[in-house]
Structure formats: C-alpha cells, structure tokens
N, CA, C and O of each residue as an XYZ file, in Angstrom:
392
protein
N     -25.381     11.971    -12.567
C     -24.124     12.841    -11.976
C     -23.248     12.739    -13.368
O     -23.237     11.992    -14.346
N     -22.512     13.910    -12.920
C     -21.510     14.099    -13.848
C     -20.210     13.328    -13.533
O     -19.906     12.767    -12.480
N     -19.394     13.443    -14.876
C     -17.945     13.044    -14.174
C     -17.211     13.400    -13.070
O     -16.439     12.679    -12.439
N     -17.493     14.556    -12.867
C     -16.785     15.110    -12.128
C     -17.445     15.081    -10.638
O     -16.640     15.104     -9.708
N     -18.477     15.044    -10.404
C     -19.626     14.840     -9.285
C     -19.463     13.227     -9.034
O     -20.197     12.861     -8.115
N     -18.876     12.425     -9.475
C     -18.635     11.329     -9.577
C     -17.327     10.948     -8.937
O     -17.245     10.280     -7.906
N     -16.729     11.228     -9.341
C     -15.273     11.550     -9.379
C     -15.132     12.035     -7.512
O     -14.835     11.396     -6.503
N     -15.378     12.944     -7.680
C     -15.854     13.894     -6.077
C     -16.143     12.931     -4.894
O     -15.532     12.894     -3.826
N     -17.243     12.119     -5.303
C     -18.127     11.126     -4.392
C     -17.052     10.007     -4.284
O     -17.017      9.489     -3.168
N     -16.274      9.576     -5.084
C     -15.232      8.575     -5.099
C     -14.140      8.902     -4.144
O     -13.868      8.108     -3.243
N     -13.532      9.966     -4.279
C     -12.375     10.694     -3.433
C     -12.919     10.663     -2.038
O     -12.184     10.229     -1.151
N     -14.349     11.154     -1.691
C     -14.825     11.248     -0.358
C     -14.905      9.575      0.104
O     -14.662      9.178      1.244
N     -15.186      8.956     -0.715
C     -15.332      7.586     -0.132
C     -14.022      6.701      0.170
O     -13.872      5.802      0.997
N     -13.329      7.116     -0.549
C     -11.761      6.692     -0.458
C     -11.405      6.765      0.912
O     -10.968      5.745      1.446
N     -11.533      7.899      1.617
C     -11.050      7.931      2.799
C     -11.700      6.487      4.125
O     -11.242      6.010      5.164
N     -12.778      6.300      3.410
C     -13.174      5.144      4.162
C     -12.547      3.772      4.121
O     -12.514      2.966      5.051
N     -12.040      3.622      2.874
C     -11.091      2.474      2.648
C      -9.968      2.563      2.791
O      -9.411      1.477      2.630
N      -9.176      3.532      3.079
C      -8.011      4.076      3.680
C      -8.196      3.463      4.975
O      -7.641      2.416      5.309
N      -9.207      4.319      5.900
C      -9.108      3.962      7.444
C      -9.133      2.927      7.762
O      -8.765      2.670      8.909
N      -9.725      1.532      6.605
C      -9.954      0.277      6.692
C      -8.444     -0.596      6.968
O      -7.921     -1.251      7.870
N      -8.132     -0.135      5.560
C      -6.736     -0.701      5.158
C      -5.657     -0.253      6.431
O      -4.762     -1.075      6.626
N      -5.654      0.836      7.221
C      -5.078      1.211      8.010
C      -5.250      0.488      9.722
O      -4.568      0.634     10.736
N      -6.370     -0.240      9.456
C      -6.797     -0.562     10.936
C      -6.444     -2.432     10.465
O      -6.546     -3.313     11.319
N      -6.052     -2.725      9.046
C      -5.792     -4.143      8.981
C      -4.216     -3.755      8.628
O      -3.573     -4.766      8.910
N      -3.490     -2.932      8.231
C      -2.174     -2.291      8.817
C      -1.608     -2.583     10.268
O      -0.540     -3.061     10.648
N      -2.302     -2.293     10.680
C      -2.146     -2.199     12.339
C      -2.091     -3.438     12.981
O      -1.119     -3.821     13.632
N      -3.229     -4.137     12.788
C      -3.255     -5.387     12.898
C      -2.154     -6.390     12.593
O      -1.596     -7.165     13.370
N      -1.967     -6.209     11.312
C      -0.819     -6.890     10.726
C       0.465     -6.666     11.267
O       1.229     -7.579     11.580
N       0.787     -5.091     11.416
C       1.735     -5.098     12.081
C       2.122     -5.348     13.428
O       3.261     -5.249     13.885
N       0.920     -5.733     14.121
C       1.399     -6.114     15.779
C       1.733     -7.605     15.509
O       2.698     -8.118     16.075
N       0.909     -8.344     14.607
C       1.319     -9.512     14.656
C       2.471    -10.264     14.226
O       2.660    -11.450     14.494
N       3.376     -9.384     13.421
C       4.400     -9.526     13.220
C       5.443     -9.542     14.243
O       6.398    -10.315     14.323
N       4.895     -7.898     15.554
C       5.789     -7.992     16.000
C       6.055     -8.708     17.323
O       7.005     -8.626     18.101
N       4.681     -9.600     17.354
C       4.591    -10.548     18.614
C       5.527    -11.580     18.369
O       5.927    -12.204     19.351
N       5.962    -11.886     17.223
C       6.160    -13.183     16.955
C       7.958    -13.104     17.182
O       8.747    -12.247     16.784
N       8.215    -14.459     18.041
C       9.327    -14.406     18.516
C      10.572    -14.634     17.233
O      10.263    -15.068     16.123
N      12.039    -14.247     17.627
C      12.870    -14.238     16.617
C      12.842    -15.403     16.260
O      12.505    -16.222     17.115
N      13.144    -15.837     15.033
C      13.481    -16.962     14.187
C      15.192    -17.644     14.548
O      16.108    -16.895     14.887
N      15.362    -19.135     14.399
C      16.587    -19.305     14.712
C      17.961    -18.779     13.405
O      17.952    -19.009     12.196
N      18.637    -18.301     13.933
C      19.655    -18.132     12.402
C      19.681    -19.169     11.472
O      19.347    -18.872     10.325
N      20.019    -20.380     11.721
C      19.799    -21.184     10.837
C      18.919    -21.379      9.634
O      19.273    -21.588      8.473
N      17.215    -21.230     10.326
C      16.094    -20.826      9.896
C      16.572    -19.971      8.521
O      16.574    -20.380      7.360
N      16.987    -18.616      9.047
C      17.038    -17.855      8.567
C      18.298    -17.320      7.064
O      18.363    -16.546      6.108
N      18.963    -18.221      7.662
C      19.956    -18.685      6.612
C      19.879    -19.676      5.627
O      20.758    -19.911      4.798
N      18.622    -20.351      5.756
C      18.287    -21.138      4.828
C      19.125    -22.525      5.025
O      19.220    -23.229      4.020
N      19.912    -23.110      6.561
C      20.445    -24.211      6.414
C      19.506    -25.496      6.948
O      19.888    -26.667      6.947
N      18.183    -25.019      7.410
C      17.002    -25.704      7.873
C      15.913    -25.410      7.453
O      15.730    -24.254      7.069
N      14.942    -26.298      7.404
C      13.814    -25.453      6.538
C      13.133    -24.613      7.613
O      13.388    -24.618      8.818
N      11.975    -23.697      6.786
C      11.520    -22.718      7.924
C      10.193    -23.264      8.449
O       9.403    -23.904      7.755
N      10.055    -23.019      9.469
C       8.676    -23.081     10.263
C       7.590    -22.573      9.540
O       7.678    -21.827      8.564
N       6.675    -22.953      9.994
C       5.377    -22.275     10.083
C       5.287    -20.640     10.400
O       4.646    -19.873      9.681
N       5.970    -20.253     11.493
C       5.832    -19.137     12.151
C       6.916    -18.374     11.188
O       6.759    -17.165     11.018
N       7.667    -18.832     10.752
C       8.616    -17.834      9.907
C       7.887    -17.722      8.611
O       7.767    -16.648      8.021
N       7.483    -18.664      8.252
C       6.883    -18.560      6.975
C       5.507    -17.368      7.170
O       5.392    -16.413      6.401
N       4.593    -17.613      8.250
C       3.690    -16.924      8.023
C       3.964    -14.933      8.442
O       3.400    -13.913      8.046
N       5.044    -15.189      9.357
C       5.826    -13.939      9.627
C       6.380    -13.197      8.379
O       6.489    -11.975      8.477
N       6.743    -13.803      7.210
C       7.570    -13.363      6.447
C       6.129    -13.334      5.428
O       6.215    -12.348      4.697
N       5.251    -13.867      5.249
C       4.104    -13.433      4.466
C       3.474    -12.410      4.902
O       2.843    -11.655      4.162
N       3.583    -12.263      6.248
C       2.736    -10.754      6.836
C       3.609     -9.323      6.064
O       3.313     -8.444      5.254
N       4.827     -9.723      6.869
C       6.064     -8.825      6.267
C       5.611     -8.195      4.969
O       5.178     -7.059      4.775
N       5.809     -9.186      4.133
C       5.979     -8.947      2.530
C       4.854     -8.095      2.199
O       4.942     -7.041      1.571
N       3.482     -8.763      2.792
C       2.123     -8.254      2.033
C       2.019     -6.846      2.785
O       1.273     -6.023      2.255
N       2.841     -6.384      4.239
C       2.775     -5.091      4.148
C       3.342     -4.395      3.526
O       2.725     -3.414      3.111
N       5.010     -4.576      3.095
C       5.570     -3.940      2.282
C       5.445     -3.561      1.189
O       5.583     -2.405      0.790
N       5.107     -4.712      0.453
C       4.887     -4.917     -1.171
C       3.393     -4.893     -1.528
O       3.212     -5.049     -2.735
N       2.181     -4.728     -0.741
C       1.443     -4.789     -1.202
C       0.284     -3.755     -0.492
O      -0.612     -3.184     -1.113
N       0.516     -3.676      0.834
C      -0.442     -3.015      1.229
C       0.277     -1.369      1.666
O      -0.502     -0.430      1.497
N       1.106     -1.161      1.982
C       1.358      0.131      2.090
C       1.203      1.068      1.015
O       0.673      2.166      1.183
N       1.827      0.508     -0.520
C       1.838      1.224     -1.631
C       0.365      1.160     -1.703
O      -0.172      2.259     -1.849
N      -0.509      0.012     -1.626
C      -2.081      0.886     -1.836
C      -2.224      1.978     -1.273
O      -2.610      3.006     -1.829
N      -1.873      1.835      0.089
C      -2.646      2.607      1.204
C      -2.235      4.104      0.231
O      -3.081      4.898     -0.181
N      -0.645      4.228     -0.002
C      -0.255      5.643     -0.340
C      -1.011      5.749     -1.594
O      -1.523      6.861     -1.724
N      -1.300      4.699     -2.828
C      -1.852      5.563     -3.813
C      -3.256      5.456     -3.837
O      -3.733      5.714     -4.942
N      -4.331      5.055     -2.669
C      -5.331      5.437     -2.679
C      -5.392      7.222     -2.018
O      -5.916      8.104     -2.698
N      -4.860      7.473     -0.820
C      -4.297      8.803     -0.546
C      -4.356      9.753     -1.592
O      -5.194     10.582     -1.945
N      -3.181      9.390     -2.013
C      -3.007     10.222     -3.229
C      -4.040     10.362     -4.307
O      -4.098     11.455     -4.869
N      -5.010      9.243     -4.740
C      -6.085      9.139     -5.776
C      -6.992     10.239     -4.705
O      -7.483     11.194     -5.307
N      -7.221     10.196     -3.389
C      -8.449     10.597     -2.828
C      -8.082     12.435     -2.879
O      -8.836     13.390     -2.690
N      -7.034     12.394     -3.118
C      -6.835     14.117     -3.043
C      -6.102     15.118     -4.502
O      -5.680     16.271     -4.594
N      -6.240     13.985     -5.454
C      -5.283     14.499     -6.696
C      -6.525     15.594     -7.092
O      -7.681     15.503     -6.680
N      -5.993     16.659     -7.999
C      -6.946     17.569     -8.728
C      -6.567     17.442     -9.796
O      -5.487     16.887     -9.994
N      -7.362     17.933    -10.858
C      -7.904     18.048    -12.290
C      -6.226     18.934    -12.544
O      -5.319     18.415    -13.194
N      -6.119     20.280    -11.898
C      -4.975     21.276    -12.303
C      -3.559     19.775    -12.138
O      -2.806     19.652    -13.104
N      -3.421     19.078    -11.264
C      -2.089     18.212    -10.935
C      -2.207     17.619    -12.066
O      -1.262     17.796    -12.835
N      -3.325     16.765    -12.544
C      -3.088     15.598    -13.565
C      -3.111     16.733    -14.957
O      -2.604     16.083    -15.871
N      -3.453     18.033    -15.455
C      -3.571     18.460    -16.558
C      -1.534     19.015    -16.716
O      -0.884     18.969    -17.760
N      -0.967     19.518    -15.212
C       0.389     19.580    -15.342
C       1.133     18.297    -15.295
O       2.229     18.350    -15.853
N       0.800     17.120    -14.751
C       1.589     16.221    -15.390
C       1.275     15.256    -16.612
O       1.741     14.160    -16.924
N       0.379     16.014    -17.145
C       0.287     15.593    -18.509
C       1.192     16.562    -19.892
O       1.786     16.314    -20.941
N       0.829     17.695    -19.095
C       2.092     18.432    -19.922
C       3.808     18.674    -20.023
O       4.524     19.256    -20.838
N       4.060     17.926    -18.782
C       5.302     17.563    -18.349
C       5.503     16.313    -19.246
O       6.392     16.202    -20.091
N       4.667     15.494    -18.986
C       5.029     14.319    -19.800
C       4.828     14.171    -21.514
O       5.394     13.217    -22.048
N       4.023     15.115    -22.369
C       4.317     15.387    -23.132
C       5.427     16.373    -23.642
O       5.891     16.306    -24.780
N       5.736     17.110    -22.890
C       6.881     18.074    -23.305
C       8.197     17.050    -23.247
O       9.104     17.311    -24.037
N       8.315     16.212    -22.603
C       9.378     15.000    -22.308
C       9.213     14.129    -23.481
O      10.144     13.329    -23.568
N       8.607     14.056    -24.122
C       8.203     13.618    -25.358
C       8.955     13.680    -26.437
O       9.610     12.806    -27.006
N       8.753     15.124    -26.728
C       8.840     16.063    -27.743
C      10.326     16.165    -27.385
O      10.820     16.423    -28.483
N      11.319     16.117    -26.517
C      12.804     16.454    -26.436
C      13.219     15.384    -26.057
O      14.424     15.225    -25.859
C-alpha cells in the first residue's frame, strides 16, 4: 500500500472514530446537564467541594479542554488535502523569509 493509499484509508476510518467520540461527547454533556446546581459557598471555594461538583467539573473540563478539540482535529485530519498542506507549507516558508 502506498503512502497515499494508507492516508486515504486512515482518513476514511477516522470518521468512525469521530462518530464514537461524538457519542461520548453527547453522553458527557447529558451527565453534566442533569447535575443540580452547586451551592455558592462551594463555587466560591468557601467550603470544600463535594464529589458531585468535582465530577461535574472534571466532565466539563474534559469536554472543553480535551474531547471537543480532539474531535475538531480529527475532523480536520479526515478531510485535509495535499494541496492544503502544500499551500500552508508555502505560507510558513514565506513568513520565515520575511
């Protein structure tokens, strides 16, 4: 298999991974949405967090910091073309000269 064939196959297969990750995103978003509001004293760190607030915070941070950026990167990888890469390379190279 050539590099181009391997890349094309990987791009096609990425859509399955993206779909699975979007299902995980939906599940985590649902879990975070059903949790009741936390007391202001906890949110302002006047009293210790309880387990629910910690879990909710970890879910929301994982969604925003890790999962959603990963989904976006993989979607881009699934559709990137050689022409785009060559154009980007040229822009970077040009920027280094100036």
